[in-house]
Structures are given as C-alpha cells and as structure tokens.
N, CA and C atoms as a LAMMPS dump frame, in Angstrom:
ITEM: TIMESTEP
0
ITEM: NUMBER OF ATOMS
585
ITEM: BOX BOUNDS ff ff ff
-5.0000000000000000e+02 5.0000000000000000e+02
-5.0000000000000000e+02 5.0000000000000000e+02
-5.0000000000000000e+02 5.0000000000000000e+02
ITEM: ATOMS id mol type element x y z
1 1 1 N 179.573 221.754 150.038
2 1 2 C 180.346 221.05 151.07
3 1 3 C 179.318 220.013 151.834
4 2 1 N 180 219.018 152.047
5 2 2 C 179.212 217.796 152.672
6 2 3 C 178.903 218.136 154.204
7 3 1 N 177.749 217.843 154.443
8 3 2 C 177.497 217.676 155.977
9 3 3 C 177.339 216.223 156.281
10 4 1 N 177.82 216.274 157.655
11 4 2 C 177.824 214.874 158.349
12 4 3 C 176.331 214.184 158.081
13 5 1 N 175.386 214.884 158.076
14 5 2 C 173.999 214.241 157.874
15 5 3 C 173.792 213.643 156.457
16 6 1 N 174.524 214.153 155.656
17 6 2 C 174.307 213.581 154.191
18 6 3 C 174.992 212.232 154.15
19 7 1 N 176.246 212.136 154.747
20 7 2 C 176.943 210.826 154.956
21 7 3 C 175.887 209.679 155.493
22 8 1 N 175.289 210.115 156.785
23 8 2 C 174.561 209.278 157.359
24 8 3 C 173.204 208.872 156.571
25 9 1 N 172.711 209.83 155.977
26 9 2 C 171.591 209.555 155.139
27 9 3 C 171.942 208.694 153.887
28 10 1 N 173.027 208.876 153.343
29 10 2 C 173.442 207.875 152.432
30 10 3 C 173.611 206.494 152.94
31 11 1 N 174.086 206.397 154.134
32 11 2 C 174.186 204.834 154.822
33 11 3 C 172.601 204.416 154.936
34 12 1 N 171.871 205.252 155.416
35 12 2 C 170.416 205.084 155.797
36 12 3 C 169.626 204.592 154.555
37 13 1 N 170.163 205.08 153.351
38 13 2 C 169.47 204.544 152.075
39 13 3 C 169.87 203.317 151.79
40 14 1 N 170.948 202.705 152.282
41 14 2 C 171.3 201.261 152.041
42 14 3 C 170.419 200.326 152.969
43 15 1 N 170.482 200.812 154.314
44 15 2 C 169.968 199.787 155.279
45 15 3 C 169.729 200.576 156.586
46 16 1 N 168.888 199.994 157.479
47 16 2 C 168.896 200.548 158.931
48 16 3 C 170.094 200.362 159.657
49 17 1 N 170.506 201.34 160.505
50 17 2 C 171.636 201.423 161.315
51 17 3 C 171.219 201.658 162.816
52 18 1 N 172.045 201.085 163.626
53 18 2 C 172.076 201.492 165.15
54 18 3 C 173.253 202.535 165.242
55 19 1 N 173.202 203.322 166.313
56 19 2 C 174.204 204.304 166.508
57 19 3 C 175.645 203.729 166.7
58 20 1 N 175.565 202.522 167.29
59 20 2 C 176.775 201.692 167.529
60 20 3 C 177.348 201.429 166.247
61 21 1 N 176.526 200.818 165.361
62 21 2 C 176.873 200.303 164.102
63 21 3 C 177.434 201.379 163.227
64 22 1 N 176.876 202.729 163.281
65 22 2 C 177.285 203.728 162.561
66 22 3 C 178.784 204.094 162.928
67 23 1 N 178.921 204.246 164.371
68 23 2 C 180.222 204.454 164.863
69 23 3 C 181.482 203.585 164.274
70 24 1 N 180.947 202.133 164.334
71 24 2 C 181.809 201.186 164.014
72 24 3 C 182.184 201.481 162.514
73 25 1 N 181.218 201.754 161.476
74 25 2 C 181.483 201.749 160.241
75 25 3 C 182.508 203.109 159.908
76 26 1 N 182.134 204.125 160.808
77 26 2 C 182.79 205.445 160.455
78 26 3 C 184.311 205.078 161.048
79 27 1 N 184.505 204.35 162.04
80 27 2 C 185.929 203.989 162.513
81 27 3 C 186.647 203.146 161.602
82 28 1 N 185.936 202.433 160.675
83 28 2 C 186.653 201.463 159.804
84 28 3 C 186.623 202.097 158.26
85 29 1 N 185.766 201.595 157.49
86 29 2 C 185.836 202.002 156.135
87 29 3 C 185.257 203.442 155.863
88 30 1 N 184.506 204.127 156.784
89 30 2 C 184.102 205.427 156.566
90 30 3 C 184.91 206.484 157.034
91 31 1 N 185.954 206.412 157.604
92 31 2 C 186.985 207.35 158.254
93 31 3 C 187.6 208.337 157.041
94 32 1 N 187.399 207.95 155.742
95 32 2 C 187.73 208.778 154.563
96 32 3 C 186.776 209.887 154.553
97 33 1 N 185.302 209.539 154.989
98 33 2 C 184.365 210.729 154.845
99 33 3 C 184.316 211.517 156.132
100 34 1 N 184.541 210.955 157.247
101 34 2 C 184.374 211.71 158.408
102 34 3 C 185.363 211.176 159.602
103 35 1 N 186.368 211.887 160.009
104 35 2 C 187.316 211.276 160.948
105 35 3 C 186.896 211.93 162.276
106 36 1 N 187.172 211.12 163.288
107 36 2 C 186.979 211.656 164.852
108 36 3 C 185.594 211.907 165.23
109 37 1 N 184.698 211.075 164.635
110 37 2 C 183.094 211.208 165.114
111 37 3 C 183.105 210.25 166.34
112 38 1 N 182.822 211.074 167.544
113 38 2 C 182.769 210.052 168.688
114 38 3 C 181.178 209.687 168.969
115 39 1 N 181.04 208.662 169.737
116 39 2 C 179.636 208.125 169.835
117 39 3 C 178.556 209.087 170.371
118 40 1 N 179.083 210.227 171.186
119 40 2 C 178.079 211.102 171.625
120 40 3 C 177.655 212.049 170.603
121 41 1 N 178.752 212.411 169.62
122 41 2 C 178.425 213.278 168.576
123 41 3 C 177.309 212.644 167.621
124 42 1 N 177.577 211.313 167.431
125 42 2 C 176.73 210.633 166.525
126 42 3 C 175.215 210.598 166.984
127 43 1 N 175.134 210.244 168.38
128 43 2 C 173.788 210.111 168.867
129 43 3 C 173.074 211.494 169.012
130 44 1 N 173.892 212.655 169.182
131 44 2 C 173.234 213.943 169.108
132 44 3 C 172.793 214.232 167.715
133 45 1 N 173.515 213.862 166.71
134 45 2 C 173.105 214.22 165.558
135 45 3 C 172.03 213.335 164.914
136 46 1 N 171.923 212.074 165.34
137 46 2 C 170.764 211.33 165.016
138 46 3 C 169.604 211.816 165.743
139 47 1 N 169.703 212.393 166.989
140 47 2 C 168.418 213.063 167.528
141 47 3 C 168.18 214.285 166.785
142 48 1 N 169.024 215.052 166.204
143 48 2 C 168.71 216.213 165.451
144 48 3 C 168.018 215.775 164.036
145 49 1 N 168.613 214.645 163.484
146 49 2 C 167.99 214.155 162.188
147 49 3 C 166.556 213.718 162.471
148 50 1 N 166.278 213.077 163.636
149 50 2 C 165.026 212.55 163.908
150 50 3 C 164.211 213.811 164.188
151 51 1 N 164.556 214.761 164.89
152 51 2 C 163.677 215.918 165.105
153 51 3 C 163.39 216.591 163.845
154 52 1 N 164.231 216.688 162.83
155 52 2 C 163.855 217.119 161.326
156 52 3 C 163.03 216.293 160.617
157 53 1 N 162.722 215.026 161.11
158 53 2 C 161.866 214.143 160.461
159 53 3 C 162.479 213.339 159.436
160 54 1 N 163.9 213.334 159.32
161 54 2 C 164.778 212.517 158.341
162 54 3 C 164.831 211.139 158.563
163 55 1 N 164.779 210.8 159.938
164 55 2 C 164.946 209.296 160.228
165 55 3 C 163.869 209.076 161.366
166 56 1 N 163.678 207.862 161.71
167 56 2 C 162.963 207.462 162.739
168 56 3 C 163.476 206.149 163.376
169 57 1 N 163.169 205.848 164.691
170 57 2 C 163.781 204.616 165.187
171 57 3 C 162.648 203.806 165.773
172 58 1 N 163.237 202.501 165.916
173 58 2 C 162.587 201.509 166.689
174 58 3 C 163.338 200.913 167.706
175 59 1 N 162.887 200.341 168.794
176 59 2 C 163.892 199.673 169.745
177 59 3 C 164.062 198.304 169.59
178 60 1 N 165.173 197.882 169.533
179 60 2 C 165.653 196.434 169.253
180 60 3 C 165.933 195.885 170.674
181 61 1 N 165.052 195.186 171.264
182 61 2 C 165.233 194.49 172.589
183 61 3 C 166.263 193.429 172.476
184 62 1 N 167.292 193.443 173.377
185 62 2 C 168.358 192.595 173.261
186 62 3 C 168.616 191.896 174.553
187 63 1 N 168.874 190.637 174.561
188 63 2 C 168.94 189.858 175.666
189 63 3 C 170.248 189.991 176.293
190 64 1 N 170.633 190.283 177.597
191 64 2 C 171.683 190.477 178.256
192 64 3 C 172.477 191.637 177.715
193 65 1 N 172.002 192.554 176.87
194 65 2 C 172.691 193.531 176.435
195 65 3 C 171.693 194.83 176.399
196 66 1 N 172.102 196.007 176.461
197 66 2 C 171.236 197.188 176.462
198 66 3 C 170.503 197.128 175.132
199 67 1 N 169.176 197.517 175.202
200 67 2 C 168.398 197.705 173.998
201 67 3 C 169.038 198.784 172.943
202 68 1 N 168.745 198.465 171.666
203 68 2 C 169.512 199.36 170.632
204 68 3 C 168.454 199.989 170.033
205 69 1 N 168.516 201.393 169.677
206 69 2 C 167.751 202.075 168.827
207 69 3 C 168.168 201.731 167.395
208 70 1 N 167.275 201.349 166.55
209 70 2 C 167.555 201.094 165.097
210 70 3 C 166.983 202.166 164.375
211 71 1 N 167.761 203.035 163.445
212 71 2 C 167.239 204.072 162.736
213 71 3 C 167.072 203.651 161.361
214 72 1 N 165.849 204.161 160.693
215 72 2 C 165.595 204.119 159.278
216 72 3 C 165.344 205.532 158.713
217 73 1 N 165.369 205.424 157.523
218 73 2 C 165.109 206.929 156.646
219 73 3 C 163.684 207.057 156.507
220 74 1 N 163.14 208.296 156.636
221 74 2 C 161.981 208.463 156.156
222 74 3 C 161.724 209.043 154.915
223 75 1 N 160.558 209.364 154.341
224 75 2 C 160.434 209.889 153.076
225 75 3 C 161.21 211.381 153.013
226 76 1 N 161.012 212.106 154.163
227 76 2 C 161.535 213.415 154.179
228 76 3 C 163.224 213.32 154.103
229 77 1 N 163.795 212.217 154.765
230 77 2 C 165.142 212.135 154.613
231 77 3 C 165.587 211.716 153.221
232 78 1 N 164.831 210.81 152.741
233 78 2 C 165.067 210.394 151.36
234 78 3 C 165.047 211.808 150.329
235 79 1 N 164.255 212.658 150.645
236 79 2 C 164.109 213.832 149.74
237 79 3 C 165.449 214.704 150.083
238 80 1 N 165.714 214.785 151.334
239 80 2 C 166.964 215.523 151.633
240 80 3 C 168.121 215.092 151.011
241 81 1 N 168.348 213.716 150.889
242 81 2 C 169.605 212.838 150.497
243 81 3 C 169.588 213.132 148.94
244 82 1 N 168.389 213.041 148.368
245 82 2 C 168.234 213.229 146.957
246 82 3 C 168.612 214.652 146.367
247 83 1 N 168.155 215.494 147.229
248 83 2 C 168.307 216.942 146.984
249 83 3 C 169.812 217.141 146.998
250 84 1 N 170.6 216.648 147.977
251 84 2 C 172.121 216.951 148.086
252 84 3 C 172.809 216.072 146.995
253 85 1 N 172.396 214.945 146.817
254 85 2 C 173.185 214.128 145.678
255 85 3 C 173.109 214.651 144.351
256 86 1 N 172 215.21 144.02
257 86 2 C 171.662 215.726 142.832
258 86 3 C 171.845 217.3 142.596
259 87 1 N 172.337 217.884 143.734
260 87 2 C 172.721 219.263 143.543
261 87 3 C 173.923 219.553 142.729
262 88 1 N 174.033 220.772 142.173
263 88 2 C 175.279 221.043 141.538
264 88 3 C 176.54 220.82 142.383
265 89 1 N 177.657 220.077 141.705
266 89 2 C 178.932 220.107 142.395
267 89 3 C 179.736 221.003 142.171
268 90 1 N 180.271 221.656 143.151
269 90 2 C 181.315 222.786 143.043
270 90 3 C 182.614 222.162 143.61
271 91 1 N 183.556 222.002 142.75
272 91 2 C 184.901 221.516 143.296
273 91 3 C 185.525 222.556 144.197
274 92 1 N 186.003 222.026 145.35
275 92 2 C 186.585 222.857 146.201
276 92 3 C 188.177 223.049 145.816
277 93 1 N 189.021 223.921 146.393
278 93 2 C 190.261 224.068 146.125
279 93 3 C 191.02 222.792 146.481
280 94 1 N 190.632 221.99 147.686
281 94 2 C 191.37 221.045 148.035
282 94 3 C 191.144 219.684 147.318
283 95 1 N 192.292 219.079 147.163
284 95 2 C 192.229 217.823 146.22
285 95 3 C 191.678 216.702 147.33
286 96 1 N 190.897 215.864 146.507
287 96 2 C 190.304 214.49 147.218
288 96 3 C 189.438 215.159 148.472
289 97 1 N 188.682 216.126 148.219
290 97 2 C 187.704 216.59 149.217
291 97 3 C 186.705 215.571 149.501
292 98 1 N 186.275 215.271 150.84
293 98 2 C 185.282 214.372 151.214
294 98 3 C 183.977 214.536 150.404
295 99 1 N 183.581 215.761 150.139
296 99 2 C 182.28 215.965 149.331
297 99 3 C 182.318 215.047 148.094
298 100 1 N 183.258 215.275 147.186
299 100 2 C 183.398 214.443 146.055
300 100 3 C 183.16 213.013 146.368
301 101 1 N 184.105 212.611 147.342
302 101 2 C 184.292 211.179 147.603
303 101 3 C 182.807 210.605 147.989
304 102 1 N 182.243 211.378 148.829
305 102 2 C 180.942 211.055 149.344
306 102 3 C 179.942 211.036 148.219
307 103 1 N 179.947 211.849 147.344
308 103 2 C 179.02 211.926 146.116
309 103 3 C 179.213 210.69 145.311
310 104 1 N 180.639 210.441 145.047
311 104 2 C 180.931 209.327 144.326
312 104 3 C 180.438 208.029 144.932
313 105 1 N 180.878 207.689 146.317
314 105 2 C 180.373 206.499 146.845
315 105 3 C 178.908 206.361 146.949
316 106 1 N 178.181 207.447 147.029
317 106 2 C 176.513 207.141 147.209
318 106 3 C 176.017 207.488 145.8
319 107 1 N 176.796 207.408 144.732
320 107 2 C 176.467 207.742 143.387
321 107 3 C 175.266 206.981 142.798
322 108 1 N 175.008 205.851 143.425
323 108 2 C 174.161 204.853 142.988
324 108 3 C 172.616 205.539 143.034
325 109 1 N 172.483 206.506 143.612
326 109 2 C 171.316 207.339 143.824
327 109 3 C 171.159 208.324 142.826
328 110 1 N 172.04 208.623 141.848
329 110 2 C 172.05 209.582 141.013
330 110 3 C 172.134 208.881 139.523
331 111 1 N 171.311 209.729 138.707
332 111 2 C 171.266 209.194 137.364
333 111 3 C 172.502 209.128 136.612
334 112 1 N 172.672 208.217 135.472
335 112 2 C 173.882 208.21 134.834
336 112 3 C 174.486 209.441 134.34
337 113 1 N 173.703 210.377 133.822
338 113 2 C 174.152 211.566 133.371
339 113 3 C 174.885 212.391 134.526
340 114 1 N 174.036 212.39 135.57
341 114 2 C 174.474 213.341 136.787
342 114 3 C 175.78 212.702 137.266
343 115 1 N 175.86 211.21 137.393
344 115 2 C 177.247 210.765 137.87
345 115 3 C 178.405 210.975 136.915
346 116 1 N 178.135 211.074 135.75
347 116 2 C 179.179 211.486 134.806
348 116 3 C 179.67 212.713 134.753
349 117 1 N 178.637 213.731 135
350 117 2 C 178.918 215.101 135.133
351 117 3 C 179.672 215.35 136.367
352 118 1 N 179.429 214.713 137.535
353 118 2 C 180.09 214.817 138.711
354 118 3 C 181.67 214.493 138.478
355 119 1 N 181.925 213.331 137.767
356 119 2 C 183.311 213.094 137.541
357 119 3 C 183.878 213.955 136.632
358 120 1 N 183.33 214.395 135.529
359 120 2 C 183.83 215.285 134.657
360 120 3 C 184.057 216.746 135.185
361 121 1 N 183.293 217.073 136.119
362 121 2 C 183.458 218.484 136.683
363 121 3 C 184.635 218.234 137.616
364 122 1 N 184.949 217.22 138.311
365 122 2 C 186.016 217.154 139.195
366 122 3 C 187.414 216.998 138.36
367 123 1 N 187.299 216.275 137.323
368 123 2 C 188.263 216.053 136.406
369 123 3 C 188.639 217.499 135.866
370 124 1 N 187.79 218.226 135.342
371 124 2 C 188.139 219.51 134.608
372 124 3 C 188.686 220.344 135.765
373 125 1 N 188.15 220.437 136.955
374 125 2 C 188.903 221.345 137.99
375 125 3 C 190.091 220.96 138.253
376 126 1 N 190.542 219.775 138.522
377 126 2 C 191.843 219.366 138.714
378 126 3 C 192.885 219.394 137.59
379 127 1 N 192.289 219.32 136.251
380 127 2 C 193.18 219.558 135.21
381 127 3 C 193.456 221.199 135.102
382 128 1 N 192.547 221.828 135.456
383 128 2 C 192.635 223.445 135.504
384 128 3 C 193.763 223.641 136.39
385 129 1 N 193.706 223.199 137.638
386 129 2 C 194.786 223.41 138.739
387 129 3 C 196.111 223.099 138.166
388 130 1 N 196.143 221.949 137.54
389 130 2 C 197.62 221.603 136.942
390 130 3 C 198.017 222.612 136.037
391 131 1 N 197.202 222.982 135.075
392 131 2 C 197.388 224.019 134.057
393 131 3 C 197.775 225.318 134.551
394 132 1 N 197.165 225.763 135.662
395 132 2 C 197.466 227.067 136.264
396 132 3 C 198.707 227.1 137.185
397 133 1 N 198.959 226.013 137.941
398 133 2 C 199.754 226.068 138.99
399 133 3 C 201.085 225.239 138.813
400 134 1 N 201.081 224.278 137.755
401 134 2 C 202.219 223.331 137.744
402 134 3 C 203.522 224.199 137.34
403 135 1 N 203.369 225.046 136.389
404 135 2 C 204.665 225.868 135.981
405 135 3 C 204.763 227.131 136.796
406 136 1 N 204.254 227.468 137.983
407 136 2 C 204.335 228.597 138.534
408 136 3 C 205.754 228.795 139.031
409 137 1 N 206.186 229.953 139.399
410 137 2 C 207.402 230.347 140.09
411 137 3 C 207.33 229.946 141.4
412 138 1 N 208.161 228.874 141.731
413 138 2 C 208.192 228.381 143.082
414 138 3 C 209.386 228.778 143.748
415 139 1 N 210.091 229.708 143.335
416 139 2 C 211.319 230.248 144.156
417 139 3 C 210.828 230.701 145.409
418 140 1 N 211.26 230.222 146.464
419 140 2 C 210.868 230.611 147.796
420 140 3 C 211.442 232.016 148.067
421 141 1 N 210.633 232.74 148.629
422 141 2 C 211.172 234.176 148.999
423 141 3 C 211.242 234.321 150.629
424 142 1 N 212.48 234.435 151.036
425 142 2 C 212.673 234.563 152.419
426 142 3 C 213.1 236.028 152.767
427 143 1 N 212.176 236.691 153.267
428 143 2 C 212.494 238.165 153.575
429 143 3 C 212.487 238.22 155.017
430 144 1 N 213.566 238.349 155.684
431 144 2 C 213.664 238.522 157.131
432 144 3 C 213.143 237.305 157.924
433 145 1 N 213.621 236.116 157.577
434 145 2 C 213.108 234.888 158.269
435 145 3 C 213.696 234.987 159.614
436 146 1 N 212.949 234.137 160.423
437 146 2 C 213.339 234.082 161.924
438 146 3 C 214.753 233.348 161.749
439 147 1 N 215.49 233.447 162.914
440 147 2 C 217.002 232.822 162.783
441 147 3 C 216.908 231.284 162.742
442 148 1 N 215.898 230.732 162.964
443 148 2 C 215.892 229.281 163.154
444 148 3 C 215.658 228.641 161.769
445 149 1 N 215.23 229.481 160.842
446 149 2 C 214.976 229.044 159.495
447 149 3 C 216.234 228.676 158.568
448 150 1 N 216.406 227.439 158.459
449 150 2 C 217.658 227.213 157.479
450 150 3 C 217.188 227.11 156.15
451 151 1 N 217.409 228.213 155.39
452 151 2 C 216.977 228.509 154.042
453 151 3 C 217.185 227.406 153.026
454 152 1 N 218.556 226.8 152.991
455 152 2 C 218.552 225.682 151.914
456 152 3 C 217.64 224.695 152.161
457 153 1 N 217.607 224.266 153.49
458 153 2 C 216.804 223.136 153.913
459 153 3 C 215.283 223.439 153.569
460 154 1 N 214.846 224.708 153.922
461 154 2 C 213.549 224.943 153.764
462 154 3 C 213.107 224.942 152.285
463 155 1 N 213.893 225.467 151.384
464 155 2 C 213.758 225.284 149.942
465 155 3 C 213.654 223.954 149.504
466 156 1 N 214.679 222.99 149.96
467 156 2 C 214.569 221.577 149.512
468 156 3 C 213.18 221.143 149.904
469 157 1 N 212.748 221.249 151.126
470 157 2 C 211.507 220.763 151.631
471 157 3 C 210.443 221.178 150.889
472 158 1 N 210.118 222.43 150.5
473 158 2 C 209.188 223.026 149.629
474 158 3 C 209.22 222.5 148.262
475 159 1 N 210.33 222.187 147.735
476 159 2 C 210.357 221.361 146.344
477 159 3 C 209.986 219.998 146.624
478 160 1 N 210.376 219.241 147.605
479 160 2 C 209.928 218.01 147.843
480 160 3 C 208.408 217.969 148.078
481 161 1 N 207.998 218.857 148.706
482 161 2 C 206.341 218.879 148.924
483 161 3 C 205.845 219.045 147.676
484 162 1 N 206.333 219.875 146.755
485 162 2 C 205.642 220.173 145.552
486 162 3 C 205.771 218.914 144.528
487 163 1 N 206.69 218.263 144.675
488 163 2 C 206.894 216.878 143.991
489 163 3 C 205.801 215.908 144.355
490 164 1 N 205.587 215.908 145.75
491 164 2 C 204.564 214.991 146.221
492 164 3 C 203.253 215.442 145.778
493 165 1 N 202.967 216.805 145.854
494 165 2 C 201.649 217.325 145.368
495 165 3 C 201.38 217.062 144.011
496 166 1 N 202.563 217.052 143.018
497 166 2 C 202.328 216.769 141.711
498 166 3 C 201.913 215.288 141.507
499 167 1 N 202.509 214.481 142.108
500 167 2 C 202.289 213.044 142.164
501 167 3 C 200.772 212.774 142.486
502 168 1 N 200.387 213.381 143.637
503 168 2 C 198.951 213.134 144.118
504 168 3 C 198.038 213.669 143.114
505 169 1 N 198.182 214.823 142.633
506 169 2 C 197.085 215.205 141.625
507 169 3 C 197.286 214.484 140.332
508 170 1 N 198.406 214.025 139.925
509 170 2 C 198.409 213.285 138.789
510 170 3 C 197.745 212.02 138.933
511 171 1 N 197.861 211.374 139.953
512 171 2 C 197.323 210.066 140.298
513 171 3 C 195.683 210.208 140.391
514 172 1 N 195.295 211.308 141.098
515 172 2 C 193.883 211.594 141.132
516 172 3 C 193.236 211.767 139.714
517 173 1 N 193.994 212.465 138.927
518 173 2 C 193.394 212.737 137.5
519 173 3 C 193.465 211.43 136.832
520 174 1 N 194.382 210.596 136.847
521 174 2 C 194.461 209.268 136.227
522 174 3 C 193.396 208.311 136.762
523 175 1 N 193.041 208.459 138.009
524 175 2 C 192.035 207.707 138.68
525 175 3 C 190.605 208.15 137.957
526 176 1 N 190.53 209.398 138.051
527 176 2 C 189.204 209.971 137.644
528 176 3 C 188.906 209.525 136.138
529 177 1 N 190.021 209.716 135.257
530 177 2 C 189.835 209.355 133.713
531 177 3 C 189.368 207.763 133.873
532 178 1 N 190.141 206.925 134.578
533 178 2 C 189.836 205.394 134.561
534 178 3 C 188.404 205.311 135.003
535 179 1 N 187.953 205.928 136.014
536 179 2 C 186.572 205.705 136.482
537 179 3 C 185.655 205.935 135.374
538 180 1 N 185.895 207.118 134.654
539 180 2 C 184.986 207.31 133.3
540 180 3 C 185.051 206.186 132.421
541 181 1 N 186.231 205.555 132.138
542 181 2 C 186.276 204.436 131.046
543 181 3 C 185.438 203.108 131.724
544 182 1 N 185.703 203.023 133.264
545 182 2 C 185.13 201.873 133.669
546 182 3 C 183.661 201.865 133.659
547 183 1 N 183.228 203.059 134.104
548 183 2 C 181.704 203.254 134.173
549 183 3 C 181.019 203.275 132.893
550 184 1 N 181.624 204.014 132.034
551 184 2 C 181.064 203.885 130.575
552 184 3 C 181.07 202.481 130.108
553 185 1 N 182.096 201.643 130.44
554 185 2 C 182.018 200.337 129.792
555 185 3 C 180.995 199.363 130.49
556 186 1 N 180.783 199.73 131.821
557 186 2 C 179.985 199.006 132.47
558 186 3 C 178.518 199.352 132.086
559 187 1 N 178.316 200.458 131.386
560 187 2 C 176.995 200.853 131.102
561 187 3 C 176.284 201.639 132.401
562 188 1 N 177.151 202.029 133.31
563 188 2 C 176.614 202.916 134.423
564 188 3 C 176.579 204.24 134.057
565 189 1 N 177.443 204.734 133.211
566 189 2 C 177.411 206.221 132.706
567 189 3 C 177.398 206.03 131.169
568 190 1 N 177.119 207 130.38
569 190 2 C 177.08 207.041 128.937
570 190 3 C 178.024 208.096 128.49
571 191 1 N 179.011 207.808 127.684
572 191 2 C 179.779 208.908 127.231
573 191 3 C 178.977 209.743 126.216
574 192 1 N 179.435 210.956 126.068
575 192 2 C 178.672 211.878 125.173
576 192 3 C 178.832 211.424 123.558
577 193 1 N 177.844 211.701 123.087
578 193 2 C 177.944 211.364 121.6
579 193 3 C 178.895 212.085 120.766
580 194 1 N 179.695 211.278 119.808
581 194 2 C 180.643 212.164 119.086
582 194 3 C 179.98 213.366 118.426
583 195 1 N 180.716 214.528 118.371
584 195 2 C 180.064 215.731 117.701
585 195 3 C 180.677 215.742 116.305
C-alpha cells in the first residue's frame, strides 16, 4: 500500500519542491495519486519527513512575498524511496489502485526487469479476477428487502454496474498489455527470452 510520503519522495527524486508547489501539483496532475490533500496536511507531512531525515529544506527569500521553504531529498530519503519502489508489488483487490499507478509513474527509478515485473504482476492479477468473477452467478437475491427497494430496478442497476465494471477491467487489461508492447519496443523493458 502506498504512503503519501512515497509519492512526495518520488517527486523529490525529480527536483526540489516547496509546500505550495506540491499542493498545486497534487491539485492538478497528482490528484490521481492522492485526493483532498490540504496545505496544512502537506506541511505536517513535510515536517515529519524532515524529522525522519528524508528531506531537508532551505529558505528561499522572496521579495514582496513570504519566504518559501524549498525541500530536497536526502540520501536517507533516496534509500526509503528506492526500498519502496523496488519492494514486491502485491496487487490489491481494487482495480486501478494508486499504489500501482504511483509505482508505474515513478518507474524510472526501477530497473527494466523490475518495471516489467510490476506490469506483469498487475496484468496477471486482473486477468485472474476476470477468470474468477466474470461468469459468476449475479442473480441478485433479495430476502426481506426494505419496502423502498424496487426489485426490478435494483436488478437492472446491478447488471448495468456489472457491465460498466467489465468495461473498466477490460480497458485496464488492454492498457497494461499495450504498455508492455510500448516499453519493450522502446527498450525500456525487455521481454523474456522465448523458451
């Protein structure tokens, strides 16, 4: 499971950041990794990360604006980031979990074999879900429902939700397969040798 600290360490691996810039990034492109992170939460976390020795800051004096703390990663932070990024990935039950997306996004710090293994592990887990659950009995069982439940409508909504779920997982599997082709073709990962 991904921790917010690992997302921030992944960002610090790319460049120094101020708390304000982190909040701005998380509100825009980073909202898929972590939603609803307010400024005070970010600053508290930055303080804990600095106390842990993972980051350090300098003060950037600004004219006509408040000074800004600009944070950079330390060697201890780098070690923590690499330990997380290179740790075994265990796919959760939830499709498109932020842990996979963060590991994929920050996959530039993982060796080609590890990156390919990450994608293959996620792909195998989702294909297994399809194999196990696609054909399951979905007949809704309504035993003593509350009077407000409209059973035909509830059954239809359940079926439509299932159809949407199938489309999402099928699309996710197709994307994972495409990523293997794209990354192998680009030489970023290496396909296994034919047996």
